C-alpha positions in Angstrom: 50.1 -25.7 22.5 52.7 -24.2 20.2 52.3 -20.7 18.9 54.6 -19.1 16.3 56.6 -16.3 17.8 55.9 -14.2 14.7 52.5 -14.1 13.1 53.7 -12.4 9.9 51.8 -13.5 6.8 54.1 -15.5 4.5 54.5 -15.8 0.8 53.8 -19.5 0.3 53.5 -21.0 -3.2 52.5 -24.5 -4.2 49.8 -27.1 -3.9 49.0 -29.4 -0.9 47.3 -32.7 -1.7 45.3 -32.8 1.5 43.4 -35.9 2.7 40.3 -34.2 4.0 38.8 -35.8 7.1 35.1 -36.5 7.5 32.8 -34.0 9.3 34.2 -30.7 8.3 33.4 -28.4 5.4 36.0 -27.5 2.8 36.0 -23.8 3.8 36.4 -24.5 7.5 39.2 -26.9 6.7 40.9 -24.3 4.6 40.9 -21.8 7.5 42.3 -24.5 9.8 45.1 -25.3 7.3 46.1 -21.7 7.0 46.5 -21.3 10.7 49.4 -23.7 10.2 50.9 -22.2 7.0 50.2 -18.5 7.7 50.0 -18.0 3.9 49.1 -14.6 2.4 46.8 -16.3 -0.2 45.0 -19.7 -0.1 42.2 -21.4 -1.9 41.0 -24.9 -2.9 40.2 -26.6 -6.2 37.0 -28.5 -5.9 34.8 -28.6 -2.8 34.1 -31.8 -0.9 31.0 -32.2 1.2 31.4 -32.4 5.0 30.5 -36.2 4.9 33.2 -36.8 2.2 36.9 -37.6 2.7 39.9 -37.7 0.4 41.8 -35.5 -2.0 41.3 -31.8 -1.6 43.8 -29.6 -3.6 44.9 -26.7 -1.4 46.5 -23.9 -3.5 48.9 -21.4 -1.9 50.0 -18.0 -3.3 50.7 -18.0 -7.1 49.3 -21.5 -7.3 45.8 -20.0 -6.8 46.0 -18.7 -10.3 45.8 -22.3 -11.5 42.6 -23.2 -9.6 40.5 -22.8 -12.8 42.6 -25.3 -14.6 42.7 -27.8 -11.7 38.9 -27.7 -11.5 38.8 -29.1 -15.0 40.6 -32.3 -14.0 38.7 -35.7 -14.0 38.1 -37.3 -10.7 37.8 -40.7 -9.1 35.8 -41.7 -6.1 34.8 -44.6 -4.0 31.2 -44.3 -2.8 29.1 -46.4 -0.5 25.3 -46.1 -0.9 22.3 -47.3 1.0 19.4 -48.6 -1.0 15.8 -48.3 0.1 16.1 -44.8 1.7 16.1 -41.3 0.0 17.1 -38.2 1.9 16.6 -34.5 1.1 20.4 -33.9 0.8 21.0 -37.2 -1.1 23.4 -38.3 1.7 23.2 -39.5 5.3 23.6 -35.9 6.6 20.0 -35.2 5.5 16.5 -36.1 6.5 15.0 -39.3 5.3 12.1 -38.5 3.0 11.2 -41.9 1.6 11.6 -45.5 2.7 11.1 -48.4 0.2 11.6 -52.1 0.1 14.6 -53.3 -1.8 13.8 -56.1 -4.3 16.9 -56.2 -6.4 18.7 -58.9 -8.4 22.2 -58.6 -9.7 21.1 -58.4 -13.4 18.8 -55.4 -12.7 21.6 -53.6 -10.8 24.1 -54.3 -13.5 21.8 -53.0 -16.2 21.1 -49.9 -14.1 24.8 -49.1 -13.6 25.6 -49.6 -17.2 22.9 -47.0 -18.1 24.7 -44.4 -16.0 28.0 -44.8 -17.9 28.9 -42.3 -20.6 27.5 -38.8 -21.2 24.7 -37.9 -18.8 22.4 -35.0 -18.2 22.6 -34.5 -14.5 20.6 -32.0 -12.4 22.6 -30.6 -9.5 21.3 -31.1 -6.0 19.5 -28.3 -4.1 21.9 -28.9 -1.2 24.9 -27.5 -3.1 27.1 -24.4 -3.2 25.9 -23.5 -6.7 24.6 -20.0 -6.6 21.2 -18.5 -7.6 20.8 -14.7 -7.4 24.0 -14.5 -5.4 23.1 -17.1 -2.8 24.1 -20.7 -2.6 21.3 -23.2 -3.4 21.6 -24.8 0.1 20.4 -21.6 1.7 17.2 -21.8 -0.3 16.9 -25.6 0.4 17.1 -25.0 4.2 14.1 -22.7 3.9 12.2 -25.3 2.0 12.5 -23.4 -1.3 13.2 -25.4 -4.5 14.9 -23.5 -7.3 14.6 -25.0 -10.8 18.0 -26.2 -12.0 19.1 -26.9 -15.5 20.7 -30.3 -16.3 24.4 -30.2 -16.8 26.4 -32.5 -19.1 28.8 -34.8 -17.2 30.7 -37.8 -18.3 30.9 -41.0 -16.2 33.9 -42.9 -17.6 33.8 -45.9 -15.3 31.2 -47.1 -12.8 32.3 -50.4 -11.3 30.5 -52.4 -8.6 33.0 -53.3 -5.9 30.7 -54.9 -3.3 27.0 -55.5 -2.7 25.0 -56.7 0.3 21.2 -56.7 0.7 20.8 -52.9 0.7 24.4 -51.6 0.5 26.4 -51.1 -2.7 30.0 -49.9 -3.0 31.1 -48.3 -6.3 34.3 -47.1 -7.9 33.5 -44.0 -10.1 35.7 -42.1 -12.6 34.0 -39.0 -13.8 34.4 -35.6 -15.4 34.4 -32.2 -13.6 31.1 -31.0 -12.2 29.8 -34.5 -11.5 27.8 -34.7 -8.3 28.1 -38.2 -6.9 25.2 -37.6 -4.5 23.0 -36.8 -7.5 24.2 -39.8 -9.4 23.4 -42.1 -6.4 20.0 -40.5 -6.0 19.3 -41.0 -9.7 20.4 -44.6 -9.5 18.0 -45.2 -6.6 15.1 -43.6 -8.6 16.0 -45.8 -11.6 15.9 -48.9 -9.4 12.6 -47.8 -7.9 13.8 -48.1 -4.3 15.6 -44.8 -3.6 19.2 -44.5 -2.4 21.6 -42.1 -0.7 25.3 -41.8 0.0 26.6 -43.0 3.3 30.3 -42.7 2.6 32.3 -40.9 -0.1 36.0 -40.7 -0.7 37.8 -38.9 -3.5 40.7 -41.0 -4.6 42.3 -38.9 -7.3 42.2 -35.5 -9.1 43.7 -35.7 -12.6 47.3 -37.0 -12.3 47.3 -36.7 -8.5 46.6 -40.0 -6.7 45.7 -41.0 -3.2 49.1 -42.3 -2.2 50.5 -38.7 -2.4 48.0 -37.2 0.0 49.0 -35.6 3.3 46.6 -35.8 6.3 46.1 -33.0 8.8 47.6 -34.9 11.6 51.0 -34.9 9.8 50.7 -31.1 9.4 49.8 -30.6 13.1 52.6 -32.8 14.3 55.0 -30.5 12.5 53.3 -27.4 13.8 53.2 -28.5 17.4 56.7 -30.0 17.5 58.6 -28.0 20.1 62.0 -29.1 18.8 61.4 -26.9 15.7 61.7 -23.2 15.8 59.4 -21.1 13.6 61.6 -21.2 10.5 62.2 -24.9 10.8 58.5 -25.7 11.1 57.7 -23.5 8.1 60.4 -25.2 6.0 59.1 -28.7 7.0 55.5 -27.7 6.0 56.6 -26.1 2.7 58.5 -29.3 1.8 55.1 -31.0 1.6 53.9 -28.8 -1.2 53.9 -29.5 -4.9 55.9 -26.8 -6.7 54.1 -24.5 -9.1 56.2 -25.5 -12.1 55.0 -29.1 -11.9 51.3 -28.3 -11.8 50.7 -27.9 -15.5 53.2 -30.6 -16.7 
């Protein structure tokens, strides 16, 4: 396993469009990425759940000052949901709390999806990183404590049905900042009367940044562990993958 000869912390600036893999939290992935870049400052713009994959904007150095702007960008997702089952987390990582039969025709589903387009009042899920009295809500949820949450205004620009089987639907969603796809799917399930939860979620874009520009962690690790590169060459190769700061706000 390759180790850098020097573990000096570097001044790294720019944004990495990372393709987040499934099964890891955004904060854990951030630490893993910085073991490769050795940056003096790092952060991300918009958390993805462990179950989710896709675009995670990793900001280095001076780019961290732009996180508050990047968080305001609209987002696009592909989500697969299972009808007939509700979970406490609104996704398949949680515990099933309700099972119902699915008696659904295409017209009813279409009408339901249409009703979720536009401006919505959405209540954030208890299993989220939103804070109450200094603690994230998920810590209360794990203890069985429910905290009242105020609805937040979100905008669903597009909600297109890509595929449907007996109890599985696949949707393409374009939405504003602050939209919880898990909550939207749970609410759709409640509206349909059968319950629903997310079984797969992929973020396709954030603002102007699209999925074809994403870099996966395997690419980064291939550079890191390439014995033909010395430390400087490896750092240069990694830094070449970053979006420069001057282009962020264009």
